[in-house]
Steps between C-alpha positions, in 0.01 A plus 500: 500500500790738572628458145156574355463819703852611413433456128180705526682769697786515248249562222325769703828684558525552122206739539541722812144630461359168378160534671426807287698443178445130425157392365308329784438182298874439462596437862256213565639336185859537621425374850296206375778397264763528777295276729431235236842438342748247646736635767819423301370722220465794739844436650652488152328826412639677807851381424488619138314823572739613773803431279355632172739730315792458739708303248558545129385213282224243505211509748235223486130577529299441818180294452317698771573834331381353172171389658438841659583711197307282258187519714534873571561591135189312394299687763621855431557495121310420185741299289480443127739277309504468123745331267541207739530264204839652418620431854384141469691456174815649651478272804459200271824598324681496834338176609589310182857634497468731198595792726698490822302766681241774465559867578206737546547873455247739655436868440525548878215744554471398864701342781230234501546384142721204595246393764214527254693295245582239764133480601355493150754260353528257793212266401652446154856479633390235748307305235812496279728388784661838572302599810810572710721640223368857459788733591553875485819705463480781759704798615573626854197733513272198520616455858497860624145454631382200697184454296695486175738249661195294599359526147830373356445168678212410268763381251867409482716809461854581394626813676753686285673837516369727226711686249567862593325603177163372627536503879357775716470580868608215728580283197782730379801313634874565460671305221696290751177393669343414164803286410493328838128432462545359149769261621282384787194456277700281261631288787156457659338436163732207434418344837124568501185402315518819293736337252227250408204740516327507166228765535610854580370856493714809485429870527856608420554376142412726209429351156350642186127444501482449877284805566122475512374152577740248656716293268597138542845391393635147479872458452769237503711755687290671765765760574402698192167600355620648169590157365171353609196412296220720631125456508309815592187442703220663298326620811617609843420416859323775689412555860 
């Protein structure tokens, strides 16, 4: 019971004025979920949440955070997904070995776009055998607020130092720190599940034709998008 109450309290601390700012129907949903899930899942969440963003490199998702965010997003948003057939085709290419992995590029109109993608795509990813593979490349600003750190646990993430040409605020790091981070990310990537992750989303890559609706790219070499074959989703997800 102590673990359950601590989890609920940790979530409340993300919103200092939660009784006024959070929709009333959300808290019963959070508390009910916390009391129903297995204890090890809550303990695993606490461990990952409290350490989120403290190390460069790969961070695995937390099942409890995924449950909460999926349920909350369905309650507070109206989601529309079109062009899902293209996603299915791309996943089939990965599954049958025609492509090694799938990279999704978003127009990044909101901090929540990765969470919406993770929520909308999860049923199909799970049906195709990739339910635990969705991963997102993130920068340091994802962890400068506790709620964003919590939201990052809906999916696997790879924390990298951003180039000085695109970084701003807390993410603008000295070159030595960027080099140190890159070295650490490479080392952790080789020893973690990230090296075998086959479904990834990024908000840092820029490719021709990536504005507007999201674009799906499948590539033999996932480190580049310019050499990839691209399939533009004819519609877009909205919330």
